[in-house]
Steps between C-alpha positions, in 0.01 A plus 500: 500500500428839651171603663414725210543207270281268708228766510531562114473130442234435737286768318586335167385155630180667643424644158556159338273325725228758468520493123484113485236468764265720288498269200152308493662158400168317571322702230739418219231472237681213323628142541815299417448351141570134598138460593156658434225654712137547472300765694141397568193692629410318828124564441475380135796271498599641149842609400544883487863525450829294476872499446753295327482309162150376558422474130801266439479297827130483560267629230462798281147558632565543865340841586153512651480124513374290797809405694362149553496439116850643453670277760259205483398486864208635714648806675163579680523160668853564610404828642218352687735235660767737609568872543781661295526800732789746503829331558344167401559287184284214382652233286296409197523180285753525221385664179566324162624762246640501149850550661453212743386459855469831703481501881216718614442708813220735614513819709258768601566879468215711608205421277715328252641150466847438352592168338854419450623251234874403486688200369544201733821304551667332205533175699209488761612400851292261706366625835692237684830606342436853610392414850800275548743786403306740739506245785877427461583877503267558797682222686849656436349838620402341837839359553678838467705596809447883453364764267804521291490125418131502444532781238796303337286187467219696374701664214594147386152364525344790305763476233447127457119558490500800254811425289621864504872587474516689819281492812542743783338525849451865545401644833365859556666708765338749744605802274340345193813383336568124448782260539573155329522255780554196285555420117521194279626572147636341182862481446658803347250759652635766736362502853247730667541327834500753791439775265256778599241647263354849563134534603433693164564156310158376634263787546222503762210424273695206360549357849128524555428312185761229605274431808193459300622331184793283637653376178600739226667372180656680199582223255676744253626843609503612130129451461267761334195564712168404362238775584140450595282541202276633354603850621139601479428264796676758718648229724865622517452573864373154591668345822727222392658429847396131489587431135808286441543633145493872619751706317753619752645853543732600203746622762525147640536351150783742437650419838511128407651582170768715675577193706529279191212281612275363232236338716407546868264356761417657848346297758381657832604397846213621710537457883182570689361720226818709463740482210817348651682460184506351145636202323654674193557279191702612204566338176732586212247392227121507476334275755153492644315319796166341399197532741568159666860575561397847635265324748779269599741790574224686686448193719867449561551874574220478778695206643807702506328794668383272777850368555643850500255586771592185699872586473445863602272416780762234623772762480277733703425232754872411541566878556209533748641211701850663513349831595289365772793311647698824496212682659483235780869558572455880523185472716689269745754780548226761560359361830710677763429809716748736341369781279388407149786696339767313698338162416489594127863606517598169641308313229639714220693209341201264502275773355743562214522134429119456510447716186828410338613862523854612462458763787259577780470832695298603794447868580346653806567714801785681319699173456565269207566133507630342175558144393682415166534736219309833562517859396689741723314626820423846354357340188294270720360785710398687182352180360301438812340850475388420149366154604288670784367745235359217294199475724617234753459198265749249364750649250614241240740570211763328305608827332505744788668774307207535265267598784765651735764659268738552815547123522698504167825575686469184710350282228776241536365392848140633495339472161228284658302618805232343715417737783233566752434712812411310821159615629494686818868573488751726336685206354543388142636160373665477164630210291742570220601312188811588307501602134515205255657632179345292219567459133148461325508349155238666276382365163594839346514844656186535710523875484460502119197267498300698249609772256262790524509760229233759482243401243665177413364145538573330835782241454670253731857485585713333252797373714485197718876478557596432862515829681660519847380743766676544825232559773623683813328621814285196528510228775360141508117529513316485832262203461128519584555245784777720641275796502228303668760386766589868556136568568484221742818625686338842523201337695757303710685815584183674600384201714844502681469879553153464639603200722791698640275801559234266674792341719618841582138617607457162691824574686372847598166350596690231714679780674179695562328182631779433736480859627116455525532174686742663737262786561221243550702323756574817690125588475409143629729553801354834558135367466581221738620738765194726436257207511674374821460841657139552390393158616666556835327832532171349410535212731602732775201722447275182473644359812448836688133518385457141621644575837271813532200302405565241780600766746226752462176421684253665286346250252424767246860615486622140486282451193639811326857383574430146372347651168812731460728195546302309232534794252869519580537113431333564155754761396787292647399189312500674163842650580642139569344366193641771280853429625465121458353502144709546181207691337439813713255665268221231562369283785324176508189621690379167618835412667527846662135484627559148635813606707310819610223288637746270676644796673162627597403162650801518722423863615137442554548204727490110501119490461510653153737241360221288362226756476675714228492311176641610164415396137751688262519475129851590353496855374827705416461871576730798507681546838347833594145361444569188707592722798159689472322163462674356804414799715138479388486117571653556844248773586201293379615209714563710805152645456347154483680386817396828675139532402376158383611310810553757785736334757455153332630310211307397190548389138643754264569428130735684269471429122696632198366455148600611159256613231685588183678825573345555846534329840249458783599481856222373720496494886193347656391407853197335660473734799297796604497676176606859409562742788706805553467857362754466221662815627801355668862495396478164350189580281666823382819313407316238302301762309827673402649162400207391296510836313877444424407167354222636278297229665160468685427363844160372570320331795233241475299295753648151538193352675640503767783737525661749258660452162758774386598493131797686349492523128803665328704483180806268525717764340505874507235671300652726237412867555 
């Protein structure tokens, strides 16, 4: 078939569907004549219209009568006990009429009530008999090995239950067409097994009705519709969706006649609220289904729908297990240090097998890796550009040439495509499935479903002879589970790419850390040498000051030299601590002052060993502030030894306290009290240091002696 023919036929089918879909089949305005119908005002419960041979079967005086009188039961009480809402049917008690017993049911349509009366079974069946048949059929459904066997058993069970000549299990396909999966038929009838029926055979509005009213029976396809009357009631447009007696579309009646079918029944298979398929029953002579039998078929169809769902879910579960096992195999191969493209190329065979593809291709970096049956390299490169242009998502098709016409030349190996780019790379992965040339058996030519003649009445196709169609350019379908697996693989590829990138960055960081450690070791050696030299120099200067202090004969000069030696010790002690500690930005002030006072005891003489007492709270301060505080403490202690106890020794106490974000350094003696002008080098140095600390130095009478208090922030005050 040429492309032009396909387009022309596709247009024809579209016209067919549009024409059929516009027919308001639920507003037929008539019923089938094997029963009668009464339309009742819901407010007054009096009849306003009817249809069928009411005068003969019920009473000549039926119009504008209380419905309870006509059918001999309290309809108001029935309505109070249950709601006959849209899509709902209430069974009433049987009605005795001149023609015999009539089965009664009640529906609601807007502000009207509809009462249906139809003949019951010639030979009533007991409830136990019906339930036993349903249970037996349901048990055989549960023992089915797969979906095909389930449908085969269902065809047999429904034929036994209904007594029709032919029963078909008909499944709807994604494109709206249907296929007969199973069939049970009387001898001598030709088969429709595996035959396809076009979507136009069951229009869209008919499918909606099949979900709402799940059993539809036409006891005699040659019936003459019985219209709603009187016409003055203006009820031709009443919604008869729930009415079992509703007259069907004349197109459908003619369709049955064209098939040679005298009676039919359609029982819906509804899975999770969606019309999965139909149980289509045909008979070569008039045959009906009474209300009880319709209820039994409806119950059995619900059981069938549940078993169909179980079979499909089991198949999906088995497929998920297979796919997850394949994914695990692929993931184990993607754990190395090689580039992602190299790892994917090495796992090409496993990736192809995972999605049951006939070919697999990996493109990136100007190179192409192929596994199995794939298009040529140039075709792959062209296809990769098209895949990238689709927005970066997953591309899935079983008829690639319909969306990418250039693929027609390699349809034999690439009719099916599942492809995706790998995030963060210039690589694409593609799975291919070869063309599966199929011969589809249609029940008549699907391209001539409806004859459309301008101004003519819409009529159905007349031929149902087997018509074979060769389908090309189509591969085996990608299942939903396979598409989900491809999405998971995409996340796996992205995780591997990120892991490799992270590993690369960690490697670079390790190299940088090693270089840094080498630099730190070199710095440590340099710092050790510098510290050694600084300490030697400070010790040399301190020793020189000590020698000078002992050698000079002037007491005043000796005092000055001793003070200088103490100040130098304070600086040297901080330098030693900076080199020893891991944390050079801060100093534990209490430990620093304790060591500093120990050095001062040694420099001041043996008598001061027990006289100088310290009470220090732990305070962590910045290193530069610790130096200033140490120099201030040294100066205050020197002043106490010089002025409080001239030429003698006496108690001196040094305290360190913390008050929230501030510290207090207290030096107190019990000597002569404050003396001196405060204009010497030490005083000027302390004033400068206190200013650098943003602190305050105060002096108080210690009764006896002097108490010096330094208050300063622990950290640097923001400017």
